[in-house]
C-alpha positions in Angstrom: 0.0 -0.1 -0.1 2.3 2.2 1.1 4.3 1.4 -2.3 1.4 2.1 -4.3 0.6 5.1 -3.0 4.0 7.1 -2.9 4.1 5.8 -6.8 1.3 8.1 -6.9 2.5 11.0 -5.5 6.0 10.6 -7.6 3.2 10.7 -10.3 1.4 14.6 -9.3 5.1 15.9 -8.3 5.9 14.4 -12.6 2.5 16.3 -14.1 2.4 19.0 -12.0 2.9 22.2 -13.9 1.4 25.9 -14.0 -2.6 24.4 -13.4 -1.3 24.2 -9.9 -3.5 20.8 -9.8 -3.7 19.4 -6.6 -4.5 15.5 -6.3 -6.1 13.6 -3.6 -5.7 9.4 -2.5 -8.9 8.0 -3.4 -8.8 4.1 -3.4 -5.4 3.7 -5.3 -7.2 6.4 -8.1 -5.7 10.3 -9.0 -8.2 13.2 -8.6 -6.3 16.0 -10.7 -7.6 19.4 -10.0 -7.9 22.1 -12.0 -10.0 25.8 -12.3 -11.0 24.8 -16.2 -10.6 21.9 -18.1 -9.2 23.0 -22.0 -10.1 20.0 -24.5 -8.3 20.8 -27.3 -5.4 22.2 -28.8 -6.0 23.7 -31.9 -5.8 27.9 -32.2 -9.5 28.3 -30.1 -7.7 25.7 -27.7 -4.4 27.7 -27.5 -6.4 31.5 -27.4 -8.1 30.3 -24.6 -5.2 29.1 -22.5 -2.6 32.2 -23.3 -6.1 34.0 -21.9 -6.0 32.0 -18.4 -2.6 31.6 -18.0 -1.7 35.1 -18.2 -4.4 36.3 -16.1 -2.5 33.3 -13.8 -6.7 31.4 -13.9 -4.7 27.3 -13.0 -6.5 24.9 -16.3 -5.3 21.9 -18.0 -5.1 22.2 -21.5 -5.2 19.1 -23.3 -4.7 17.3 -26.4 -6.6 13.5 -27.9 -3.0 13.4 -30.8 0.5 12.3 -29.7 1.5 15.1 -31.6 1.3 19.4 -32.5 -1.6 19.5 -36.0 1.6 19.2 -39.0 -1.2 21.1 -42.1 -1.4 24.3 -43.7 -4.8 24.3 -43.1 -6.1 26.7 -41.6 -3.7 29.4 -43.4 -4.9 32.7 -43.4 -5.6 35.4 -40.3 -8.4 38.0 -40.6 -7.0 41.1 -39.3 -8.7 41.0 -36.7 -7.6 37.8 -35.4 -3.5 39.8 -36.0 -4.8 42.2 -33.6 -6.1 39.4 -31.2 -2.9 37.9 -31.6 -0.8 41.4 -31.0 -2.9 41.4 -27.4 -1.1 37.5 -27.1 2.0 38.2 -27.3 2.4 37.3 -30.0 2.1 39.6 -33.6 5.7 40.4 -34.6 6.0 36.3 -35.2 3.0 36.0 -36.8 4.3 38.4 -39.2 7.5 36.8 -39.4 6.4 33.1 -40.0 4.1 34.8 -43.1 3.2 36.8 -46.2 1.1 38.6 -48.2 -2.0 36.7 -50.1 0.0 35.8 -53.4 -1.7 36.7 -56.6 -3.8 34.5 -58.4 -2.2 32.7 -61.8 -5.1 31.1 -64.3 -3.6 28.7 -66.1 -5.2 27.7 -69.2 -3.1 25.4 -70.8 -0.8 26.4 -72.6 -1.6 30.0 -71.4 -1.6 32.2 -68.1 -3.1 34.6 -66.9 -2.9 36.6 -63.3 -5.5 37.8 -61.7 -5.6 40.0 -58.4 -5.0 38.7 -54.8 -6.9 37.1 -52.1 -6.4 39.1 -49.9 -6.2 42.8 -49.7 -3.3 45.4 -51.2 -4.0 47.8 -48.0 -1.8 50.1 -46.6 -2.0 50.2 -42.4 -4.0 52.7 -40.9 -4.1 54.6 -37.8 -7.5 53.0 -37.6 -6.6 49.6 -38.5 -3.6 48.7 -38.3 -3.5 44.8 -40.6 -5.6 45.9 -43.3 -4.9 42.8 -45.3 -5.3 39.1 -44.3 -1.8 37.0 -44.0 -0.7 33.7 -44.5 0.6 31.3 -41.9 0.3 28.2 -41.8 -1.7 26.6 -39.3 1.2 24.5 -37.9 2.7 27.3 -37.4 0.7 30.1 -35.8 -0.1 27.1 -33.5 3.3 26.3 -33.3 4.3 29.9 -31.7 1.2 30.4 -29.6 2.5 27.2 -27.9 6.0 29.0 -27.5 3.8 31.8 -25.8 2.4 30.0 -23.7 5.5 27.4 -22.6 7.1 31.3 -21.9 3.6 32.0 -19.3 5.0 28.7 -17.5 2.4 26.2 -19.5 1.9 23.6 -22.0 -0.3 21.8 -24.0 -0.6 17.4 -22.5 0.1 16.2 -26.5 -1.9 12.1 -26.5 -4.6 12.8 -23.8 -8.0 12.3 -24.8 -11.5 13.6 -22.9 -13.2 10.1 -22.5 -16.2 11.0 -20.5 -17.9 13.5 -17.9 -20.5 15.2 -15.9 -21.5 17.9 -14.5 -23.2 19.3 -11.4 -23.7 22.4 -9.8 -20.1 23.1 -8.0 -17.8 22.1 -10.9 -17.0 19.1 -14.2 -15.4 15.9 -13.8 -13.3 14.3 -16.5 -12.1 11.5 -17.5 -8.9 11.1 -19.6 -7.3 8.5 -21.8 -4.6 8.3 -19.3 -6.4 6.8 -16.8 -6.6 10.2 -14.8 -10.0 11.8 -13.4 -8.9 15.8 -13.6 -11.6 17.9 -12.0 -12.3 21.6 -12.9 -14.4 24.2 -12.3 -15.2 25.2 -15.5 -14.7 22.6 -18.9 -13.9 24.3 -22.8 -14.5 22.0 -25.4 -12.4 23.5 -28.3 -12.2 19.9 -29.6 -12.9 20.5 -33.4 -15.6 19.8 -35.8 -15.5 15.8 -34.2 -16.3 17.1 -31.0 -16.2 15.3 -28.0 -17.8 17.4 -25.3 -19.6 18.5 -28.2 -21.6 14.8 -28.3 -21.4 14.0 -24.2 -23.5 17.2 -24.1 -26.1 15.7 -26.6 -25.7 18.4 -29.4 -25.6 18.3 -32.9 -24.5 20.1 -35.6 -27.0 21.0 -37.6 -27.2 22.3 -41.4 -25.8 21.6 -44.8 -22.9 20.2 -47.0 -22.4 22.4 -49.4 -20.7 19.9 -51.6 -22.0 15.9 -52.5 -18.3 14.9 -53.4 -15.2 15.1 -50.5 -12.2 18.1 -50.6 -8.4 17.1 -51.1 -6.7 19.6 -49.2 -2.8 18.3 -48.9 0.6 20.1 -48.4 3.0 19.3 -51.1 7.0 19.9 -52.7 6.4 21.0 -56.3 9.5 20.2 -58.5 9.7 24.0 -60.9 6.6 25.9 -59.5 7.0 29.3 -59.1 6.6 30.8 -55.9 5.4 34.2 -56.4 2.0 32.9 -57.4 -1.5 30.9 -56.2 -1.3 29.0 -59.5 -4.8 27.4 -60.3 -6.1 25.6 -63.2 -10.0 26.1 -63.2 -10.8 22.7 -65.4 -8.3 20.2 -64.5 -10.6 17.3 -65.1 -13.7 19.1 -64.2 -13.0 21.2 -61.6 -10.1 23.4 -59.9 -7.4 22.1 -59.3 -5.1 25.2 -56.8 -1.5 25.0 -55.7 -0.8 28.1 -52.4 3.0 28.6 -51.8 3.6 29.1 -48.2 5.8 31.2 -47.4 8.7 29.5 -44.8 8.3 26.8 -46.2 9.5 24.4 -49.5 6.3 23.0 -49.8 2.5 24.0 -51.7 -1.2 23.4 -50.4 -2.9 22.3 -52.8 -6.9 21.9 -52.8 -9.3 19.7 -55.4 -11.8 17.2 -56.0 -10.8 14.4 -54.6 -12.5 12.3 -57.3 -9.8 14.8 -59.9 -7.0 14.2 -57.4 -7.3 9.8 -56.7 -5.3 8.1 -55.5 -2.0 9.0 -56.4 -1.9 12.5 -55.4 2.1 12.2 -57.6 1.2 11.1 -60.4 -2.4 13.6 -60.6 -0.6 16.2 -60.2 2.0 15.5 -62.3 -0.5 14.5 -66.0 -2.7 18.6 -64.4 0.3 20.3 -64.4 3.4 18.9 -65.4 5.4 19.1 -62.2 6.3 16.1 -60.6 5.8 15.9 -56.4 8.5 15.5 -54.5 7.3 14.3 -51.2 3.2 14.7 -49.4 3.7 16.4 -45.9 -0.4 16.0 -45.2 -3.3 15.2 -46.8 -7.1 14.8 -45.5 -10.3 14.7 -47.3 -13.2 17.0 -46.1 -16.8 17.5 -47.1 -17.2 20.6 -47.0 -19.5 22.0 -44.7 -22.2 25.4 -43.1 -23.3 23.4 -39.3 -23.5 24.8 -36.3 -24.9 23.8 -32.1 -27.6 26.1 -30.9 -25.6 26.1 -27.5 -23.1 27.6 -27.3 -23.0 27.1 -23.0 -24.9 23.4 -21.3 -24.1 24.8 -17.3 -20.4 24.4 -16.5 -19.4 24.0 -19.9 -19.0 25.8 -23.0 -18.7 24.8 -26.9 -15.6 26.9 -29.1 -14.2 27.3 -32.3 -14.5 23.8 -35.1 -16.1 22.3 -32.2 -19.2 24.9 -32.0 -19.3 25.6 -35.7 -17.5 23.9 -39.3 -16.7 26.6 -41.5 -16.0 25.5 -45.7 -12.5 27.1 -46.4 -13.3 30.3 -48.4 -13.2 33.8 -47.0 -10.6 32.2 -45.0 -13.5 32.6 -41.0 -13.0 28.7 -39.7 -9.7 29.6 -37.7 -10.4 32.7 -37.5 -13.7 32.2 -35.3 -12.9 29.8 -33.2 -9.6 32.5 -32.2 -12.4 35.3 -31.6 -15.1 32.8 -29.1 -12.4 32.1 -27.1 -11.3 35.2 -27.3 -14.7 36.3 -26.3 -15.1 33.8 -23.5 -11.1 34.3 -21.2 -11.8 37.1 -20.0 -15.2 36.3 -18.8 -14.4 32.7 -16.7 -11.7 34.8 -15.0 -13.1 36.7 -14.1 -16.0 34.4 -12.1 -13.7 32.1 -11.5 -12.5 35.3 -8.5 -15.6 36.1 -7.4 -17.7 37.4 -10.7 -21.5 36.5 -11.3 -21.9 33.6 -13.6 -24.7 35.4 -15.1 -21.5 37.5 -17.0 -20.9 33.3 -18.5 -24.5 33.7 -20.6 -23.4 36.3 -22.3 -20.8 34.1 -23.9 -23.4 32.6 -26.1 -25.5 35.2 -26.4 -22.3 37.3 -28.5 -21.0 35.1 -30.0 -23.6 32.7 -31.0 -25.0 35.6 -34.0 -22.0 35.8 -34.7 -21.1 32.6 -35.8 -24.7 32.5 -37.4 -23.9 34.8 -40.0 -19.7 34.2 -40.2 -21.1 31.3 -41.5 -23.8 32.8 -44.0 -21.5 34.7 -45.3 -18.7 31.7 -45.7 -21.6 29.9 -47.7 -22.6 32.7 -50.1 -18.0 32.7 -50.8 -18.4 29.3 -51.3 -21.6 29.4 -54.0 -20.4 32.2 -55.8 -16.0 31.5 -56.1 -15.9 35.4 -55.4 -13.3 37.3 -54.7 -13.8 40.1 -55.0 -14.8 40.7 -51.0 -13.0 44.1 -49.6 -13.6 44.7 -46.2 -16.2 41.7 -45.7 -14.3 39.0 -44.5 -11.6 40.8 -42.3 -13.9 40.3 -39.4 -13.0 43.5 -37.5 -16.8 45.7 -38.3 -18.7 42.3 -36.1 -20.4 43.7 -33.7 -22.4 42.9 -29.7 -23.8 45.8 -30.4 -27.6 44.0 -28.8 -25.4 43.0 -25.9 -26.5 43.2 -22.3 -22.8 44.4 -21.7 -23.2 47.3 -24.3 -24.8 50.1 -23.2 -24.5 54.0 -23.3 -25.1 56.1 -26.6 -23.1 56.6 -30.3 -20.3 59.6 -31.3 -19.9 59.6 -34.4 -19.0 56.4 -35.8 -17.7 54.8 -32.3 -21.3 52.5 -30.9 -20.8 49.8 -28.1 -21.1 46.8 -28.2 -18.4 47.8 -31.9 -15.1 47.5 -32.2 -12.2 49.8 -30.7 -10.2 51.0 -33.7 -6.4 52.3 -33.1 -6.3 56.0 -33.2 -2.6 57.1 -32.2 -3.1 59.7 -29.2 -2.1 63.3 -28.7 1.4 62.1 -27.3 1.5 60.4 -30.1 1.0 56.9 -28.6 -1.7 53.9 -29.5 -4.7 53.7 -28.2 -4.0 49.8 -28.7 -0.9 49.5 -26.2 -2.9 51.6 -23.1 -5.7 48.5 -24.0 -2.6 45.6 -24.8 -3.0 43.7 -21.5 -5.9 41.7 -18.9 -7.9 45.1 -18.4 -9.9 47.2 -19.6 -9.1 50.7 -21.0 -11.2 54.3 -20.3 -10.9 57.2 -22.6 -12.0 60.4 -20.4 -12.6 63.2 -23.0 -11.6 67.2 -20.9 -15.8 67.7 -22.1 -17.0 64.6 -19.8 -17.5 61.9 -22.0 -16.5 58.8 -21.0 -15.6 55.5 -23.3 -15.3 51.9 -21.5 -13.7 49.3 -23.5 -14.0 46.0 -22.4 -10.5 43.3 -22.0 -11.8 42.4 -25.6 -11.6 45.6 -26.8 -14.9 46.1 -27.9 -16.7 49.2 -26.5 -19.0 49.0 -23.1 -20.4 52.1 -23.1 -19.9 55.9 -23.4 -21.4 58.4 -21.5 -20.8 60.3 -18.2 -20.4 57.2 -16.5 -16.7 56.2 -14.6 -15.8 53.1 -14.0 -13.2 52.8 -11.9 -12.7 48.5 -12.1 -13.6 46.4 -14.7 -14.5 42.7 -15.1 -12.6 42.9 -11.5 -9.8 44.7 -12.3 -8.8 47.9 -11.7 -9.0 50.4 -15.3 -6.7 52.3 -16.9 -7.5 55.3 -17.7 -6.2 57.6 -21.3 -6.7 61.3 -21.6 -8.0 61.8 -25.4 -10.0 65.1 -26.9 -13.6 64.3 -28.7 -11.8 66.0 -31.4 -9.5 63.4 -31.3 -12.0 60.6 -30.9 -14.1 61.9 -33.6 -11.1 61.8 -36.6 
């Protein structure tokens, strides 16, 4: 008995990390305790983990996979997500790892022509510091986020799948594939389109398939193909075949109907493009669809990212919507875990479910029209929470409660976003007596004369700015 108990506590010591787990011994079983259990270490799970880590909230981040995701899948990072990544402390690495979207090159037999870009070529502006879609292979984005998490003293626990859970009015008890039992106050299901958390809640993804035929996406190294353009063969076997160069690699992302390529990727690509594939780094088959759940919260359990909504790749909305789900949830969980009202967590579903539905509608239209003229439709800067119970006060100029607060160059030449960066809320105070309260996630909470000394359990940071300067 003594040796068995010693072995258990040896394991506790080995696994102990930032989440400050406490181990209890019940009939030779170890129950680990933490504040939040996050299932799924993709972009949504990593975003939530980063936000909780910088707020000092104990958590565990588990993933069923034995190793990090190796593919490029969600390669497009939208302007609003770039702003979030700046706040989370990884924007320099993300910009260094990526590139602007390349120009499309359409191949028609022996001829080819350029046809614009999906990503835009706008110059940074005072209100929008990151105006263009930025391309980074998803595996690299996740790697950068994991490195940041490590710098905050935490890590992803790979090879640990969530098998089951039960919840009561005090918390959630989950069983992992390792045999561990984890007791947490909240569970976040960020575990993708095949989410175990969603299935155990009895929720289903409702919606429709956009194509009866599955699609192939693969990362391939291609001999002799120029990397300046995104190459498209529109009439290859009756459906387009595309090869997009992935920044920071020697790879291209291949997309095509699965039946067009067949079982031999190398032979099919050589036949269609005239170029030889040197290697296939990663591949996956999926069926384009727009689907979502009708609830993002069930008691102490939340869904975020692909666990709650799945998107076709058109428009680059899926990864970005998941990151923004988690960014909305993080500060609310932290406040409630620090003594704030549980009702705050109801605003997660109230705010994010309508946004996800709107974004799915956009993704569907883009998939059906195949248009590359998207302008600002996909940048997610205009998405708002105007109808939220957390949005109060009156509009002033082009500022509206519930909207994203745009960046500003203040009178002292500092950036407003620099003052907003961190876990606090920000209050702009004008000489005219107007006050603008900005939530920790960058959305306007209140416009009026009321002073908020604190918000979501933290002291607000006060910034002085004239009304005329704000209205520029």
